[in-house]
N, C-alpha and C positions, 0 to 999 in steps of 0.2 A: 696720913695715919689710917684713914678709913680703908684704903686699899690693902694695907698690911693686915688689919683686923680681919678683913674678908678672907685673906689667904690663910690666916691661922685657923679661922673657923672651918674652912674647907679641909684643912689638915686633920682637925679633930673629927670632922664628919666621916672622913675616910680612914680613921685610925683602925677600925675593925678589919678593914681590908688588908692592912699591913701588919696585923697581930703576929701572923706566922713569921713574917720577916723579922719583927722586933725580937721575937723569941730566939731566932737564930743568931741575931746580932749579940744577944746577951752572952753568948758563948765565945765571942770574939774578943781579942785583946782590946784594951781601952782606946788605943790610938786609931786602929782600924774601925772600931765601933763608931767613933765620932765622924769619920769620913763618910761612912755609909749613911748615917742619919742625915748629914748635910745634903748628900746626893738625893735622898728620897724627898726631903723638903723642897729642893730645887725643882725636881721633876713634877711634884704636885703643884707648885706655884705656876710653873710654865704651862702645864695643862689647864690650869684654872684660868689663865689669861686668854685662851682661845675662845672667841665668841661662838655660841651655838649656831648651827646651821639655820638659815632663815632670818637671822637677826641682821639689823642694819650694819653695814660695814663689810659684809661678806661678798657683796656684788662688786664687779670691776668698775672703776671710776670712768665716766664718759670723758673721752679726750677731746680737746679743742683743736679744730682745724680751720685754717684760713680759707674763705670762700669768696668767689666773685659773682656778681650778678650780670647776666648777659644783656647787652644793649647794642643798638645799631651804631656802626661807625663807617667811615669812608676811607678808602685807601687806593693806591695805584699798584697794580701788578704789572709784570713785564713778561712778554713772550719772546723767546730767542729763536732765531733761524740762521743756520749757517749760510754764508754768502761767499761769492767770488767777486773780486774787484776787477774792473776793466776801465781803461781810459775812454774818455768820450769819443776819441777818434784814434784808431790804431792803424797805421799805414805800413805795409810791407815795402821795403826799398829793394828794387831789383834792377839789374842791368838790362838795357835794351839792346846792347851790342855785345859781341864776343871780344874779350880782351883780358889782359892780365892786370890785376890791381897794381897800380904804380905808386899810389900814395893814399893814406887815410888822414883826413884833415881834422877829425873830431875823435873824442874818446867815448867809450861806453858810458852810458848814464848822463851824458852831457845834454844840456838844454840847447836846442837849436831853433832858429827862426826859419820861416818859409823862404825858400830860395837859397839857403846857405849850402855851400859846397861841402859834400861829405866824403866822396871818393873821386879819385882820378884814375882812369884806365890808361894803359899804354896806347898811344894814338899813332904810332909810326905807320902801321899798315893802313889805317884809315886816312891819314894825311896823304899817303901815296895814292889812295883811291880818289881823293879829292883832286889831286893834281891831274890824274888821268882823266877824270870827268871834265875838268876845265879844258883840257886839250881837245876832248871830243866835242865840246861845245864850239870851240873855235873852228874845228874842221867842219862841223855842220853849218856854221854860219857862212863859211866860205862856199860851201856847196850851194847854199841858198842864194848867195849873191850870183854865182855862176848861172844858176837856173833862172834867176830873174833877168839876167842879161840875154840869155837865149830867148826868153819869151819876148822881151822888148825888141829883139832883132827879127824875130819870126813874124810878129803881128803885122808890120807894114808890108811885108812880102805877100802875106795872105790877102791883105786888102787890095793889093794891086794885081791879084790873081797870078803872081809869079810862081808861087808854090801852093799846094793844096791846103785846104783847111785842116786836114788830118795832121799835118806837120805841126800846126799851132797847138792842136789838142795834145799832141805828144809832149811838147816842151812844157806846156802848162801842167800836165800831170807830173812831169819830172819835178817841176818847181814845188808842187804841193807835197810830193814825197820828201823832198829835201827839207821843206819847212817842218814836216812831221818828225823827221830825224833830228832836227834842231831842237824841237820841243822835248823829244825823248832825252836828248843829251843834257838839256837844261834840267829836266826832272832828275836825271841821275846825279847831276852835280848838286842839286838841292838835297837829295837823299844822302849823298856822301857828306855834305856839310852838316846835315842834321846828325848823322852818326858820329861825326867829329865832336859835335856839341854833347852828344850822349856819353862821351868818354868822361865828362865832368858830371858826376851824379849828385844832384841837389835834393834838398828836403822839400817834399810837396806840401808840408804842413808844419806848424809850430808844435813843438813837443819835446819829449825826452827820448834820447837814443837808447836802443836796446843793445843786445850783445852782438859781437862780430864773429860769425862762424868762419869767415874767410879773412885771411890776412894778406899783407903785401906779397905779391908774387903768385897769388892764386888765380887760376883761369876761371872766369865767370862768363855767363851768357844769359840770354833771355829764357833759356830752358833749364837753368840751374834750379835744382829742387828747393833748396833753402834760400830765403831772401838774404841779401847782404846784411841787412839789419832791419829794425822796425823803428818807427817814430810814433810815439804815443802822446796824444794831447791829453794831459792829466790835470788840466786846470779845473776840470769838472769830472768827478769819478762816478762811474755807474756800479752799483752793487746789485747783483742778480741773485735772487733766492726764490723760494716757492712756498705756497700755501697748499694744504689739501682743500678739497672742495668745500667742506663744512666750515673750515676756518675763513675761507674767502667770503662765503655768504654772510657769516657772522660779522666780519669786518666791515663789509660794505652795506649791510642792511640798515636802512633808516637814513643813509647819507643823502643829502640833497644834491641834485645835479642832473643834467641832461645826458651826460656821458661819463665814462670812467674817469677821465682827467678832472672833470669838475667835482666828482665825488671824492677822488683822492685828495683834492686840494683842501677838503674839509677835515681830513685826518690829522691827528697830532704829529708833530715832528718825531722822527725816529733817531736812535743812536747807533753808532757803530762801535762794537767791541773789537779791538784789534787783536792780533795774534798773541800779544803778551798780556791779554786780559785788561789792558788799559782802555779807557773810553776816549775815542777821538773827540777833540775839542769842539768841532763844528757839527751841529745837528744836520740831518738830511731829511728829505721828503720822499714819500712814495709817489712816483710819477705815472707809471703805466703798468698794465698787466696784459699778458697774452690773451687773445680773443678765444682761445681754445683750451679745453681741459684735456690733459694727456690721458688717452683712453687706457693706457697700461698702468700708469702710476696714480691717476686721479689728481694730479698736481696742476696748479695754476702758476705759471712763471711770472714773477713780479720784478720790477726794477725800481730801485731807489737811487737818488742822486745826492752826492755830497760835494760841496766846494772844496777845492784842493789847491789854493793859491800858493802855498809854500812847498808843495810837492812831497808832503809827508806820506801820502798814500801812493803805492806803486801798483801799476797795472799787473794783473796776474796774482795779486795778493789775496789772502783769505781773511775772514773775520766772522762776526756774528751780528746780524741785525736785531736790535732790541726795540720792540714795539710796546709802548705803554698802554695799559688797559685800566681806565678809571672805573672804580667800583664804588657806587653809592649805596648806603643803607645795607651793609653786610655785617655778619657776625664774625668777630675776630677774637680768638682766644690765645693765651700763651701756650707755647708748645709743651711746657712742663706740666700743664693740666691734663695731658693725654698720655696714653700709652698705646703701643702698637702690638697687635697680636695677629699673626698669619696675614699680614698685609692690610689689616683693618685697624682703624683708630677708635679708641674708647675714652670716655671721661666718666667721672663719678658725679652724678646729679643728686642734689639734696632733695629728698622727697618728704612725705608726711612723717611726722614724728622725728624729724631730723635724721632719718635713716637714708643712707646713700644706696644708689643702684648704678651699676656700670651700664653706660648707654653708648651704642655705636654711633659714630658721626662720620660724615663725608667731608673731606677737607681739600683745599687747594694749597699745595706746597709750592711756594714761589720764592720771591725775593724779599719777603718780610723778615724783619729782624726778630728771631725767636718767637714768631707768631704764625698761626694758621688762619686762613679764611674758611669758615664752616659753611658748607652749602646745604647740609641736611643733618637732622638729628637733634638740633637745639632750637629753642624759641626764645623770644625776648622775655626777660624776667626770670628765666631759669637760673638757679644757683649751682655752680660747680665747684668742686674742691680744687684749690690752687696748688697745694703742696702736700707731700706725705702720702701720695696715693698708693705707693707700693705696699703700705701696711693695711689698706682697706679691703674689705670684702662686701659683697652684696648684703644689704640690711644691717650694716654696721651703724650703730647710733653714734652721732658725733655732736659736738657743741660748735655750731657755726660761728666763725668770727669774720664778719664782712671786712674786706680790705679793698683798697683802690689799686688798679694795675697801671695807671698812667697811659701813655700813648702806645697802643698796640699796632698802629698802622705805620710805624716807622720802618723805612726800607733799610736793608743791610748795606754795608759799604759797597761802592761800585765794583771794587776788585773782587768781591766775594759773590757777586750776583750771578755769575755764570753757573749754569747747571753742570754737575759732574757727569 
């Protein structure tokens, strides 16, 4: 009732202002007159409800924002490097003799053992060569026997001075010549037999067969450009990749050991991200690095090794080496607390009088789930706005509402950890 009384009083206080209007109204018909009077009363009451400038209630209300307090945390980041896979031993299979492929005993991709027959070449020509060499050996053996008989007949005659010593020297020289011819014939026979054996091409190592560029009926020789196939020992796979000089120094700094191998043995195990972005189930280790830095690229070539007993990794394949980097006592913030402008990251820090200011920060964007590691721009104990930063401006006063963020060091799912 007091509010209505105040409004009525205000109407009467302003009655003089509206005298001219009321006089005009008196000349209007009764129905329109009532409507105009009601409108004037409503206008006066509405104006009277507005608080004067400077009175309480005219200022904007301070809005509440959730904030978090910066603290130290620990996490693990990953660094990814493209890699090429290669079997521990890859041997090219080539023919030592010229011949046509007569038969292939294995299929591409088959696992073979050392000494297993892979190819057979047509051996007709070589078998003929063997038979000819055997005949030449028999001829040479007969010649040697004849020479030996001549020597044995000549020596007694020389001793009795029936013939000259020169005759004995002649037949002895002939014997030695025939013996040399026999040795040559035997060597030719051995070579022919070896060539006959070479028509059966066997695997020099245990491993997996590669592709066959030549098929049955193809003419091959020792000078053929492409090998008949390859045999890769893939029980242990090598992954080759490279660091730049700075990364290599950072990786090995502080590691104990007399040489690279001892230092690398202290490194954590590494993972292999396969071509389909899945993680290979067996971890590997960095084993060795080249002793030279490439003067053109500044890169250091490194080799990691992965066990491959089931043969899931193929020689010549590609992937990504993932190296873990343990980080202790670092600042981690949710990604949603920051915004990016011209390649720089900013957050709103709560300052004196609960007024916010946008602050540039430096971050590491890696494999964390919805979080950043801050390397510069924030300190322990700082408060930053968690949500609603799009509506904030510098020196905006807020009402901080402290909230807990939970675990910010959680890694994202393995299949999402690859960098785009």
